[in-house]
Backbone as CSV, one residue per row, in Angstrom:
resi,resn,N_x,N_y,N_z,CA_x,CA_y,CA_z,C_x,C_y,C_z
1,MET,-0.447,-15.990,10.125,-0.896,-14.594,10.228,0.183,-13.620,9.751
2,VAL,1.449,-14.002,9.958,2.557,-13.154,9.501,2.530,-13.041,7.982
3,GLN,2.274,-14.151,7.310,2.217,-14.136,5.849,1.041,-13.280,5.353
4,GLU,-0.093,-13.372,6.036,-1.252,-12.567,5.661,-0.931,-11.074,5.799
5,LYS,-0.257,-10.740,6.877,0.131,-9.349,7.120,1.057,-8.854,6.017
6,GLN,2.035,-9.666,5.643,2.988,-9.274,4.613,2.291,-9.067,3.265
7,LYS,1.376,-9.944,2.933,0.659,-9.825,1.666,-0.220,-8.570,1.654
8,ALA,-0.883,-8.298,2.777,-1.717,-7.093,2.862,-0.861,-5.847,2.711
9,GLU,0.320,-5.849,3.324,1.234,-4.710,3.213,1.702,-4.541,1.765
10,GLN,1.949,-5.646,1.078,2.367,-5.582,-0.327,1.259,-4.989,-1.196
11,ILE,0.031,-5.397,-0.934,-1.103,-4.877,-1.698,-1.227,-3.369,-1.497
12,ILE,-1.174,-2.933,-0.239,-1.289,-1.508,0.073,-0.185,-0.715,-0.612
13,SER,1.038,-1.207,-0.524,2.181,-0.517,-1.118,2.054,-0.464,-2.643
14,HIS,1.647,-1.572,-3.236,1.497,-1.635,-4.696,0.431,-0.657,-5.171
15,PHE,-0.699,-0.640,-4.495,-1.793,0.255,-4.878,-1.416,1.722,-4.695
16,LYS,-0.700,2.001,-3.622,-0.290,3.381,-3.372,0.592,3.900,-4.501
17,GLY,1.527,3.058,-4.931,2.409,3.452,-6.022,1.686,3.528,-7.357
18,LEU,0.665,2.701,-7.515,-0.062,2.626,-8.780,-1.055,3.767,-8.951
19,PHE,-1.758,4.123,-7.873,-2.859,5.081,-7.983,-2.636,6.421,-7.277
20,GLY,-1.832,6.431,-6.224,-1.654,7.680,-5.475,-2.962,8.126,-4.855
21,ASP,-3.234,9.411,-4.889,-4.462,9.946,-4.301,-5.648,9.708,-5.246
22,VAL,-6.693,9.096,-4.716,-7.897,8.823,-5.484,-9.100,9.336,-4.701
23,GLU,-9.930,10.118,-5.360,-11.161,10.610,-4.729,-12.298,9.709,-5.172
24,TRP,-12.990,9.119,-4.192,-14.070,8.204,-4.538,-15.218,8.370,-3.563
25,TRP,-16.402,8.282,-4.090,-17.633,8.383,-3.341,-17.757,9.687,-2.550
26,PRO,-17.702,10.838,-3.230,-17.960,12.101,-2.541,-19.452,12.270,-2.284
27,GLY,-19.808,13.195,-1.433,-21.221,13.458,-1.177,-21.488,13.669,0.297
28,ASP,-22.639,14.270,0.587,-22.986,14.487,1.987,-23.463,13.167,2.589
29,PRO,-23.539,13.073,3.942,-23.884,11.802,4.588,-25.185,11.176,4.084
30,GLU,-26.208,12.000,3.856,-27.483,11.438,3.427,-27.379,10.814,2.044
31,GLU,-26.688,11.485,1.130,-26.546,10.936,-0.213,-25.697,9.671,-0.202
32,VAL,-24.680,9.638,0.664,-23.863,8.429,0.795,-24.712,7.270,1.313
33,MET,-25.571,7.535,2.284,-26.442,6.487,2.817,-27.372,5.946,1.742
34,ILE,-27.957,6.842,0.982,-28.853,6.425,-0.099,-28.074,5.609,-1.139
35,GLY,-26.889,6.096,-1.504,-26.061,5.395,-2.477,-25.619,4.030,-1.994
36,ALA,-25.388,3.893,-0.693,-24.949,2.613,-0.134,-26.025,1.547,-0.276
37,ILE,-27.281,1.953,-0.195,-28.379,1.013,-0.428,-28.488,0.678,-1.915
38,LEU,-28.413,1.697,-2.748,-28.602,1.505,-4.189,-27.491,0.671,-4.820
39,THR,-26.291,0.729,-4.255,-25.155,0.043,-4.873,-25.156,-1.462,-4.622
40,GLN,-26.075,-1.934,-3.798,-26.166,-3.370,-3.547,-26.514,-4.111,-4.833
41,GLN,-25.634,-5.020,-5.232,-25.852,-5.892,-6.397,-26.034,-5.128,-7.713
42,THR,-25.284,-4.057,-7.873,-25.303,-3.355,-9.154,-24.003,-2.596,-9.342
43,ARG,-23.789,-2.062,-10.510,-22.584,-1.283,-10.803,-22.764,0.160,-10.341
44,TRP,-21.640,0.794,-10.022,-21.686,2.161,-9.522,-22.254,3.123,-10.551
45,GLU,-22.031,2.864,-11.819,-22.563,3.737,-12.863,-24.093,3.816,-12.778
46,ASN,-24.724,2.696,-12.453,-26.185,2.683,-12.315,-26.634,3.491,-11.103
47,VAL,-25.819,3.452,-10.056,-26.133,4.218,-8.845,-26.048,5.714,-9.132
48,GLU,-25.017,6.129,-9.860,-24.875,7.548,-10.196,-26.073,8.049,-10.991
49,THR,-26.547,7.233,-11.911,-27.724,7.614,-12.698,-28.953,7.723,-11.807
50,ALA,-29.124,6.771,-10.901,-30.278,6.791,-9.999,-30.232,8.001,-9.068
51,LEU,-29.050,8.323,-8.559,-28.914,9.494,-7.692,-29.279,10.771,-8.454
52,ALA,-28.858,10.839,-9.712,-29.195,12.002,-10.537,-30.710,12.106,-10.719
53,HIS,-31.368,10.966,-10.918,-32.822,10.958,-11.068,-33.519,11.377,-9.770
54,LEU,-32.981,10.940,-8.646,-33.552,11.332,-7.354,-33.399,12.836,-7.138
55,ARG,-32.244,13.377,-7.552,-32.037,14.830,-7.430,-33.028,15.576,-8.314
56,GLU,-33.196,15.108,-9.540,-34.129,15.753,-10.468,-35.555,15.727,-9.922
57,ALA,-35.875,14.647,-9.203,-37.213,14.515,-8.623,-37.346,15.277,-7.312
58,GLY,-36.219,15.830,-6.827,-36.236,16.588,-5.583,-36.367,15.738,-4.338
59,ILE,-35.953,14.464,-4.424,-36.105,13.569,-3.272,-34.804,12.856,-2.910
60,CYS,-33.666,13.447,-3.254,-32.377,12.828,-2.928,-31.934,13.236,-1.517
61,SER,-32.776,12.920,-0.565,-32.509,13.186,0.847,-33.350,12.212,1.647
62,LEU,-33.016,12.010,2.901,-33.785,11.076,3.713,-35.201,11.581,3.942
63,ARG,-35.358,12.880,4.131,-36.690,13.451,4.279,-37.481,13.262,2.975
64,GLY,-36.805,13.484,1.854,-37.461,13.307,0.568,-37.904,11.871,0.352
65,ILE,-37.018,10.920,0.689,-37.350,9.500,0.563,-38.511,9.139,1.485
66,ASP,-38.462,9.642,2.699,-39.479,9.312,3.694,-40.864,9.784,3.268
67,GLU,-40.925,10.934,2.631,-42.218,11.531,2.287,-42.688,11.206,0.869
68,ALA,-41.801,10.728,0.014,-42.161,10.480,-1.379,-43.017,9.223,-1.528
69,PRO,-43.947,9.212,-2.471,-44.718,7.987,-2.742,-43.810,6.910,-3.334
70,ASP,-44.190,5.662,-3.128,-43.345,4.544,-3.548,-43.022,4.574,-5.039
71,ASP,-44.020,4.856,-5.878,-43.791,4.793,-7.321,-42.812,5.856,-7.799
72,ARG,-42.780,6.986,-7.112,-41.848,8.056,-7.502,-40.403,7.633,-7.227
73,ILE,-40.195,6.973,-6.097,-38.852,6.476,-5.771,-38.462,5.362,-6.731
74,GLU,-39.374,4.436,-6.962,-39.077,3.295,-7.826,-38.745,3.728,-9.252
75,ASP,-39.430,4.728,-9.747,-39.133,5.244,-11.086,-37.695,5.773,-11.159
76,ALA,-37.265,6.440,-10.100,-35.932,7.048,-10.085,-34.824,6.014,-9.966
77,ILE,-35.062,4.938,-9.219,-33.998,3.969,-8.935,-34.134,2.688,-9.759
78,TYR,-35.040,2.672,-10.699,-35.345,1.459,-11.476,-34.080,0.820,-12.060
79,GLY,-33.185,1.630,-12.581,-31.997,1.119,-13.265,-30.997,0.407,-12.375
80,THR,-31.175,0.461,-11.054,-30.228,-0.213,-10.156,-30.610,-1.666,-9.902
81,GLY,-31.772,-2.078,-10.396,-32.227,-3.443,-10.169,-32.821,-3.616,-8.777
82,PHE,-33.659,-4.635,-8.627,-34.306,-4.919,-7.331,-34.907,-3.640,-6.749
83,TYR,-35.522,-2.845,-7.618,-35.925,-1.493,-7.233,-37.009,-1.462,-6.155
84,ARG,-37.880,-2.482,-6.124,-38.897,-2.496,-5.066,-38.270,-2.807,-3.706
85,ILE,-37.349,-3.759,-3.706,-36.655,-4.098,-2.462,-35.836,-2.906,-1.979
86,LYS,-35.144,-2.250,-2.903,-34.311,-1.108,-2.519,-35.149,0.077,-2.068
87,ARG,-36.297,0.255,-2.681,-37.206,1.318,-2.217,-37.636,1.054,-0.783
88,GLU,-37.957,-0.198,-0.487,-38.347,-0.562,0.882,-37.192,-0.313,1.854
89,ARG,-35.988,-0.676,1.450,-34.822,-0.485,2.317,-34.530,0.998,2.527
90,LEU,-34.692,1.783,1.487,-34.504,3.230,1.615,-35.513,3.825,2.588
91,LYS,-36.728,3.331,2.520,-37.774,3.810,3.427,-37.422,3.464,4.877
92,HIS,-36.961,2.241,5.101,-36.560,1.820,6.456,-35.405,2.680,6.965
93,LEU,-34.422,2.904,6.083,-33.263,3.720,6.444,-33.679,5.136,6.807
94,ALA,-34.480,5.745,5.947,-34.908,7.126,6.178,-35.672,7.253,7.485
95,HIS,-36.586,6.332,7.720,-37.390,6.392,8.936,-36.521,6.240,10.185
96,ALA,-35.582,5.295,10.145,-34.727,5.041,11.306,-33.844,6.244,11.631
97,VAL,-33.216,6.807,10.608,-32.311,7.940,10.828,-33.075,9.176,11.295
98,LEU,-34.182,9.460,10.644,-34.972,10.630,11.026,-35.547,10.467,12.436
99,SER,-35.952,9.258,12.784,-36.494,9.007,14.121,-35.429,9.164,15.202
100,ALA,-34.171,8.948,14.824,-33.061,9.083,15.774,-32.578,10.526,15.899
101,GLY,-33.185,11.440,15.129,-32.792,12.842,15.197,-31.973,13.314,14.024
102,GLY,-31.813,12.457,13.004,-31.075,12.849,11.809,-29.580,12.620,11.919
103,THR,-28.871,12.952,10.848,-27.428,12.691,10.802,-26.653,13.505,11.835
104,GLU,-27.143,14.676,12.163,-26.433,15.498,13.150,-26.384,14.802,14.506
105,GLN,-27.482,14.155,14.893,-27.497,13.407,16.149,-26.608,12.176,16.064
106,LEU,-26.653,11.490,14.929,-25.861,10.271,14.776,-24.367,10.550,14.792
107,GLN,-23.966,11.752,14.393,-22.543,12.116,14.414,-21.955,11.994,15.820
108,HIS,-22.799,12.104,16.837,-22.315,12.041,18.219,-22.149,10.603,18.720
109,TYR,-22.627,9.633,17.952,-22.511,8.236,18.365,-21.053,7.773,18.236
110,SER,-20.642,6.880,19.123,-19.353,6.221,18.958,-19.438,5.328,17.723
111,THR,-18.293,4.971,17.163,-18.304,4.140,15.958,-18.981,2.790,16.184
112,PRO,-18.690,2.069,17.284,-19.392,0.796,17.498,-20.908,0.975,17.632
113,ARG,-21.335,2.024,18.335,-22.762,2.266,18.488,-23.404,2.629,17.154
114,LEU,-22.707,3.418,16.355,-23.243,3.829,15.055,-23.365,2.627,14.123
115,ARG,-22.371,1.757,14.161,-22.409,0.548,13.328,-23.581,-0.347,13.739
116,ALA,-23.769,-0.500,15.033,-24.875,-1.318,15.525,-26.220,-0.715,15.118
117,PHE,-26.292,0.606,15.129,-27.525,1.291,14.730,-27.889,0.941,13.290
118,PHE,-26.923,1.033,12.393,-27.219,0.762,10.983,-27.473,-0.719,10.733
119,LEU,-26.752,-1.593,11.430,-26.955,-3.027,11.239,-28.335,-3.480,11.714
120,ALA,-28.945,-2.701,12.581,-30.282,-3.041,13.082,-31.386,-2.666,12.095
121,ILE,-31.035,-1.923,11.055,-32.027,-1.504,10.052,-32.187,-2.612,9.014
122,LYS,-33.421,-2.970,8.712,-33.696,-4.033,7.758,-33.069,-3.727,6.393
123,GLY,-32.315,-4.696,5.892,-31.710,-4.542,4.572,-30.295,-4.009,4.584
124,ILE,-29.753,-3.714,5.773,-28.382,-3.212,5.867,-27.498,-4.255,6.535
125,GLY,-26.503,-4.720,5.786,-25.534,-5.674,6.303,-24.203,-4.998,6.577
126,PRO,-23.186,-5.774,6.933,-21.873,-5.210,7.289,-21.255,-4.323,6.202
127,GLU,-21.296,-4.757,4.941,-20.672,-3.961,3.876,-21.348,-2.612,3.723
128,THR,-22.677,-2.608,3.710,-23.419,-1.353,3.569,-23.198,-0.457,4.774
129,ALA,-23.256,-1.032,5.967,-23.049,-0.244,7.197,-21.657,0.371,7.218
130,ASP,-20.654,-0.413,6.866,-19.279,0.096,6.899,-19.041,1.155,5.827
131,SER,-19.689,1.021,4.677,-19.584,2.054,3.638,-20.156,3.372,4.150
132,ILE,-21.280,3.286,4.847,-21.892,4.485,5.415,-20.986,5.106,6.470
133,LEU,-20.409,4.277,7.314,-19.523,4.779,8.376,-18.294,5.464,7.792
134,CYS,-17.671,4.805,6.811,-16.423,5.317,6.247,-16.639,6.564,5.401
135,TYR,-17.602,6.489,4.483,-17.777,7.574,3.516,-18.797,8.617,3.941
136,GLY,-19.762,8.214,4.738,-20.790,9.161,5.158,-20.496,9.856,6.473
137,PHE,-19.829,9.123,7.380,-19.579,9.668,8.717,-18.092,9.796,9.039
138,SER,-17.241,9.588,8.054,-15.791,9.807,8.203,-15.203,9.049,9.394
139,ARG,-15.562,7.775,9.507,-15.012,6.931,10.566,-13.921,6.032,9.993
140,PRO,-12.895,5.712,10.785,-11.803,4.861,10.296,-12.216,3.392,10.235
141,VAL,-13.079,3.079,9.282,-13.589,1.725,9.095,-13.258,1.286,7.675
142,PHE,-12.633,0.128,7.540,-12.267,-0.369,6.216,-13.399,-1.220,5.662
143,VAL,-13.807,-0.919,4.452,-14.943,-1.610,3.834,-14.476,-2.907,3.170
144,ILE,-15.099,-4.001,3.583,-14.834,-5.295,2.961,-15.983,-5.600,2.014
145,ASP,-15.673,-5.674,0.725,-16.695,-5.967,-0.273,-16.198,-7.051,-1.218
146,ALA,-16.924,-7.270,-2.292,-16.545,-8.324,-3.238,-15.172,-8.053,-3.844
147,TYR,-14.858,-6.781,-4.064,-13.563,-6.433,-4.638,-12.416,-6.807,-3.700
148,THR,-12.531,-6.426,-2.432,-11.446,-6.724,-1.488,-11.297,-8.226,-1.294
149,HIS,-12.405,-8.930,-1.202,-12.325,-10.379,-1.052,-11.640,-11.023,-2.252
150,ARG,-12.037,-10.605,-3.453,-11.494,-11.210,-4.670,-10.006,-10.943,-4.804
151,ILE,-9.610,-9.700,-4.621,-8.205,-9.333,-4.800,-7.325,-9.984,-3.743
152,CYS,-7.783,-9.984,-2.502,-6.992,-10.600,-1.435,-6.872,-12.108,-1.641
153,ALA,-7.926,-12.728,-2.133,-7.873,-14.166,-2.420,-6.876,-14.444,-3.538
154,CYS,-6.869,-13.588,-4.552,-5.917,-13.751,-5.657,-4.475,-13.571,-5.189
155,ALA,-4.302,-12.784,-4.130,-2.964,-12.583,-3.569,-2.540,-13.737,-2.668
156,GLY,-3.438,-14.703,-2.486,-3.111,-15.868,-1.677,-3.478,-15.739,-0.217
157,MET,-4.317,-14.748,0.106,-4.734,-14.552,1.488,-5.979,-15.395,1.777
158,SER,-6.021,-15.974,2.972,-7.151,-16.832,3.341,-8.155,-16.128,4.246
159,LEU,-7.781,-14.984,4.795,-8.684,-14.263,5.688,-9.874,-13.700,4.911
160,THR,-11.024,-13.683,5.554,-12.225,-13.111,4.944,-13.015,-12.340,6.001
161,GLY,-14.015,-11.590,5.549,-14.944,-10.942,6.458,-14.310,-10.078,7.528
162,ALA,-14.769,-10.274,8.753,-14.331,-9.453,9.874,-12.836,-9.597,10.148
163,ASP,-12.281,-10.804,9.907,-10.846,-11.017,10.138,-10.011,-10.226,9.136
164,LEU,-10.443,-10.202,7.887,-9.737,-9.431,6.867,-9.852,-7.944,7.163
165,GLN,-11.021,-7.515,7.562,-11.233,-6.116,7.926,-10.333,-5.701,9.084
166,ALA,-10.254,-6.554,10.098,-9.434,-6.244,11.274,-7.964,-6.093,10.897
167,LEU,-7.488,-6.920,9.966,-6.093,-6.836,9.539,-5.804,-5.495,8.876
168,PHE,-6.653,-5.077,7.938,-6.413,-3.808,7.252,-6.571,-2.624,8.200
169,GLN,-7.516,-2.701,9.108,-7.687,-1.601,10.067,-6.496,-1.501,11.010
170,TRP,-5.849,-2.609,11.253,-4.651,-2.612,12.090,-3.455,-2.019,11.327
171,LEU,-3.372,-2.305,10.027,-2.238,-1.843,9.230,-2.353,-0.377,8.822
172,LEU,-3.583,0.092,8.605,-3.776,1.463,8.129,-3.725,2.468,9.265
173,PRO,-3.314,3.707,8.977,-3.340,4.761,10.001,-4.747,4.920,10.567
174,GLU,-4.835,5.281,11.827,-6.132,5.361,12.497,-6.840,6.685,12.201
175,GLU,-7.110,6.925,10.956,-7.906,8.083,10.543,-8.630,7.708,9.258
176,HIS,-9.814,8.283,9.075,-10.720,7.783,8.050,-10.214,7.953,6.620
177,LEU,-9.415,8.994,6.366,-8.961,9.226,4.995,-8.118,8.072,4.470
178,ALA,-7.315,7.477,5.334,-6.480,6.342,4.928,-7.353,5.145,4.551
179,HIS,-8.430,4.952,5.283,-9.331,3.834,5.002,-10.130,4.076,3.722
180,ARG,-10.568,5.311,3.536,-11.273,5.660,2.292,-10.353,5.460,1.099
181,GLN,-9.116,5.932,1.236,-8.170,5.868,0.140,-7.845,4.429,-0.234
182,CYS,-7.600,3.606,0.777,-7.243,2.216,0.510,-8.395,1.467,-0.157
183,HIS,-9.595,1.669,0.322,-10.738,1.006,-0.310,-10.923,1.505,-1.740
184,ALA,-10.707,2.799,-1.962,-10.808,3.353,-3.319,-9.791,2.688,-4.245
185,TRP,-8.604,2.386,-3.731,-7.595,1.693,-4.542,-8.100,0.323,-4.982
186,PHE,-8.718,-0.404,-4.066,-9.273,-1.715,-4.409,-10.318,-1.583,-5.514
187,VAL,-11.172,-0.581,-5.390,-12.222,-0.372,-6.384,-11.613,-0.067,-7.746
188,GLU,-10.641,0.841,-7.766,-10.021,1.226,-9.032,-9.298,0.040,-9.673
189,TYR,-8.597,-0.738,-8.856,-7.855,-1.880,-9.391,-8.819,-2.923,-9.954
190,ALA,-9.892,-3.187,-9.205,-10.860,-4.184,-9.652,-11.542,-3.756,-10.947
191,LYS,-11.850,-2.466,-11.062,-12.473,-1.962,-12.287,-11.536,-2.131,-13.481
192,GLU,-10.247,-1.939,-13.239,-9.274,-1.987,-14.325,-8.897,-3.416,-14.718
193,TYR,-8.776,-4.310,-13.728,-8.287,-5.657,-14.008,-9.358,-6.745,-13.865
194,CYS,-10.075,-6.744,-12.736,-11.069,-7.806,-12.498,-12.260,-7.656,-13.443
195,GLY,-12.780,-6.428,-13.544,-13.950,-6.207,-14.385,-13.678,-6.483,-15.855
196,LYS,-12.443,-6.254,-16.285,-12.078,-6.459,-17.688,-11.403,-7.812,-17.915
197,LYS,-11.364,-8.623,-16.834,-10.786,-9.974,-16.900,-9.351,-9.974,-17.446
198,ARG,-8.571,-9.033,-16.935,-7.161,-8.957,-17.345,-6.293,-9.721,-16.354
199,CYS,-6.695,-10.938,-16.040,-6.024,-11.724,-15.006,-4.553,-12.002,-15.331
200,SER,-4.250,-12.214,-16.617,-2.872,-12.536,-16.999,-1.922,-11.358,-16.762
201,GLU,-2.471,-10.133,-16.665,-1.646,-8.943,-16.444,-1.580,-8.542,-14.968
202,CYS,-2.343,-9.220,-14.128,-2.453,-8.839,-12.725,-1.199,-9.216,-11.942
203,MET,-0.671,-8.231,-11.209,0.527,-8.453,-10.395,0.193,-9.055,-9.029
204,ILE,-1.050,-8.931,-8.615,-1.433,-9.365,-7.274,-1.198,-10.853,-7.051
205,SER,-1.467,-11.666,-8.072,-1.308,-13.101,-7.929,0.149,-13.523,-7.730
206,ASN,1.079,-12.601,-7.995,2.517,-12.899,-7.822,3.017,-12.569,-6.416
207,PHE,2.172,-11.982,-5.586,2.591,-11.600,-4.232,2.790,-12.840,-3.369
């Protein structure tokens, strides 16, 4: 565990020096929630296009999603893939949040209760729930996704899932901006090196 901690600290330090302040995934809570569903199994560029289409259609909100006909939503999000499944998940999300009193009511939930609320919605797993908590509700939750798993594995770390998340949450300051920033670093690094298969230039494997 000591070695895992040291490697995680090296990654954080390296990314901080490499990227500094990075702004990623801006938006109000409802748009973040919608984006968290759309980003499942697709690239972020496709999500941005879909969000723009939802805005143009006047339905880029949970109320809009809840009241819109299925074909109107599917037309807007088609480019993200699995558009029928994602439309269904968006509908479940919108109904659940609105039935609970909306985002203003959910803001009063404790972080564990809020996480449990989202995990109970069909189609929302740990990564999606944690993205919503971190970026939509400003909670100090570190998002574990394919990027973090891949980079940490390349650094020689064996921890995965909840154990990897717990390590980073322990190392990072207990405020949401630090968690947002660190996850943004992983995204930026993966886009630059993993996505372009620049493995021979990657410093992480030397940690």
